[in-house]
N, C-alpha and C positions, 0 to 999 in steps of 0.2 A: 504493498501499499505505499510508502513511502520509500523513498530513492535518500542516501546519504545526500545529496548534491542539493534537495530539497528541504531535509534540514541543517543545512549551511544557511544558507537563507533564513533560515529565519530568523540568525543571531550576526548581519550581515559583519563584515570587516570594520566600516567606521564606523560603527556602534563599541565593539572592544576598543577602537580606539582613542576612542571617545569617553571610556570606561578610564585606562593604561594612563591618556592626561590627566583627568579630573582626578582618580589613587591614587595616583603613581610619581605628580607635581612634575610635572616631562624628564622624572625619572626612567631610563628603559629597569622595563620588569626582568627576576631572572625566567621569565615564559610565554609561551607569546599562549593566547587561547581558540581555542576552538572548536562552537559543537553539533554533534555530532549521533547518528542512530548507534546506541546499543546494540535495543532491539523492540519488537514486538509481538506481546501474545494476543492477539484477537478478541481467542477463546478467555485470557482473563481481560479483559481490555485496558487491555495496561501499556502504554509506548515507556522507555527508558532511553532519556533522549543524557548522550553526557555532555556536561562542557569537560574538555579535556584539558589540561596543563601542561604541554611540554616545554625542557628545559628549553634554551637557546645554547648555541653552541659557547662552550664555555662557564655557566651562570651551568646553576647550583637547586636544584630542586626542594628543601631543606622540608621536613615535614610540619617544622615549624609554621614554615610558608603557607603549606598549604592549608595547613587543618581550619584557621581560620576564616577561610572567603568562602565559605558558605555562608554565614548568617552575614559579609558584604554581598555575596553576589544576590542573596538573597534581597537584600535594600537598594541598591543601588540602582540613581533611577537611570545610568545610562545603557545600564543593559537591558532595564526592564525584562526578565520573564515571562510576569502578568502578560503581558506583552507577547512577550517566545511563543507562549502559551499562546494566548490566541490564536496567533496566526497562523501556529496548527491545528487550528477548532478548522480553520478552513482550509485545511490540505482532506479535513475526514469525510468520509461519503453521507449524502444523507441518511439524518435519524442518526445518526454520531455525536456525537456533545462531548467536552471535557467538564471531568464532574469535580475533580480539583488536584491540586499538585502538590507535589513535595520537594524540595532539596535535602538528598543524601545528604553526610557523613564522605570525604577524604574519603579515598579511595586510593592508596598506594597499590603499581598497580609496575614501576622502578623504576629505579633513579632518574630516570629520563621522562616519565607519566605518568602524573596524579589524575583523577576523574572524577569527579563528581557529578554525580546522576541524580539528572532531574526525572521525576517516575511522573507520570503523567497519568492520570484514570479516568477511562472510558464510559458514558452514559449511555 
């Protein structure tokens, strides 16, 4: 139902750059950020999107850097995750809608990739 390319358009690069500018005050962050599709379970009516934090060359993704980010991401107006979820709803087939959404805790995949799940429940 969703492609990786469709999901990436829900959080465009300019929104991510606006977040970096506002949150890091022009300093270069240690990571790049992108939205991706984790998985979609139509039977459970559950979409797992992922905010993927990828270490920039020569930089380190320390847990103390990324563990507090879910609360920041949830509230930061530049990222507008409520808007991301609203745009996702626009991709759903007729009769489907977003029931609710939540942001999970940071998952350390490896030293160069951390993921923050954005869980969307559909009705």
